[in-house]
N, C-alpha and C positions, 0 to 999 in steps of 0.2 A: 623568291619574289624580288624583282628589280623595282626599287622605289624611285620615282621620277618627280622632279619639280620642273615646271614649264614656265618660261618667260617669253611672252609674245603679246604685242600690243593690239593685233588684229583679233577682235572678239570671236569672229566666225572661225578663223583658223585655230585659235586657242581652244575653242570648244571642240572642233573637229579632231584635233590632235589628242585632246583629253579622252574623247570617246574611243578613238582608235586604240590608244595605249591601254585604257581601262578595260576595253572589250577583248583584250588578248590575254590568254592564260600566262601567268608568270610575270605580269607587269602591273604596276599600280601608280597612278598619278596622285601624289600626296597633296599637291596644291598647284595653282597656276596664277601668274601675276602679269600685269600689263607693263611693268618696268622693273628696274633694279634698284629703286630708291632705298629699299631696306633689305637688300639681298643678303648681306652678311647675317643679319638677325634671323632671316627666314631659313637660310641653309643651316645655321647652327641649331635652330629649334627643331627643324624637321628631319635632319640627318638623311638626306636622299643618297642614293647610290649614283645617280646620274642627273645632271642638270641639262635640259635642252634650252639653249639661250639664243634668242633673236639678237641681231646686232642693232638694227635701226629702230629704237624705241624712244618715245618722249621721256623727258626726265633723265634718269640715269640709264644710259644705253648699255648694250651687251658687252662691248669691249671694256667699258669702265666697270661694269659688274664683274667681269672676269678678273680684272686687275684687283678689285677689292677682295674677292674671294681668295685669290692667290697670295695677297699680302698677309692674310691671316693664316696662311699655310694650311688651309683646309684641303683635305685629300679627295674631295668629291670629284668625280669625273665630269668634265664639262664639254658638251658638244655644241658648237656654234651652228645654229640652224638659220639660214639666211638666203636672201635673193642675191646677195653680193658675191661675185666671184672675182673681184678685182684684186690685183697683187697686193695692194696696200692693206686691205682688210685681212686677207689671208695671212700675210706676214706678221701683222700686228697681233692677230689672234694666236698664232703659233708661238711667237716670241713671248707672249704673256702667259703661256701655259695651257692653252686649249688642248683637249685630248682628241679632238676631231673637228672637221669642218665640212658640213654637208649642206646642200642646197634644198630649199623648200619644195622644189619640184621633184624631189626624190620620191619614188613610189612607196606607198605605205608599208608593204612587206619588207622592202629594203631598209626603210627607216627603222623598223623594229629590229632588224638584223644589226644595224649600226649601233643602236642603243645597247644591245646585248654584247656586241664586240667591245665597245668602250668599257662596259661594266667588267669585262673579263681582262682588261688591261691592254686592249688593242688601241689603235689610233685610226679610226675610220675616216676616210677622206673621199668625197665624190671624185670620180675618175678625172673629170675635166679640171678640177682643182689640183689633183695630184700632179697632173701634167704641168700645170703652172708652177707648182712648188719645185718640181725637179728642174725646170728651166731657170727659175729664179736662183736656186742654189748653184746651178751650173755656172750662171753668169757671175755670181759672187766668187766662185773658186777659180776663175780664169782672168786674173787681172792682166792688164797690158803693161808694157814697159813705161807708159806714161805715168803709172802709179808711182814709179820709182824715180821718175824724172831723169832718166839716162839720156845723155846727149847722143847725137849720131856717132861721134867718135867713140864714146864709151860703149855704145851698143855694138860697134864694130869690133872693139877689143874683146868684149864678152863673147862674141861669136867665135873669135879666134881661140879663146880659152876653151870653149866648149869643143872646138875641133882638135884640141890637144897641142896647140902651138906653144912653143917656149917664148919667153920675153924677147929673145934675140930674133926669133922668126917673125914675131909680130912687128918688131921694129923694122925689119927688112921689108915686110909686105906693105907696111903703112908709110914707109920712108920717113920714119921719125927715130929719135934716139931711144936707147933703152931706158934712160931716166924719164923720158916722157911717157913711155909705156908704163913704168912703175907708178908715175903720177896718176895716169888714167885708172890703173887697177886699184890704187888706194881709194880713189873717189868711188869706184864701182863697189868696193867692199863697204864703204860708208853708207852708200845709198841703199844697198841690198841688206844691210845689217848682218854681214857675214865677216869671218876672220881668215878665210883660206880660199884657195883656188877651188878645192873640192866642194866647199860649201856654196861658192858662187855658181859653179857649174850645176850643182844639184838644184839650186833655187831657179836657175835659168830654165831648166827642164820642167820643174814643178809648176812654175808660174807662166810657162809658155812665153818666155822673153825672147827666145830665138827660134 
């Protein structure tokens, strides 16, 4: 039996979800609440397997409720059930330890499947939100050279290093002295937080600086 607590401020939806879950073999709604004002006490007293948590509620909202539960290191699985699919809400919920993020328009059978998946240790996410999460983390993992504040000259020197040029060859190509090349490379190492040419080249590839 998967024991569920439901947090939802809309009374019709709260009742409908309770009927759906209670009417399905293997599921039981222990209690339902209109906000998270006393969420820690409720979760500790009832010991649910899964919490279905709305985000936008009066009083203590779902994100704050999630934070309060995780601050107490409670191991209950928490599924954010919401109409919000914006990046900020998704990111905040994931960052604070949500086990899944699903939209209220999810079909009933799929919702029950998601609850079961979360209870088994999975991380169910509605497909449209999963696409956003992938895009969001892709953007985070591909910084531009602006993040390191490389000058145009330093960017040019880094490109030559990636191409395997020696200090002398770089000096010749750029019509500058070897000492000036060394000065540029020293600044590049400082800005990239590396200590060698190989590290600089590796970081240039990893962070798509060239």
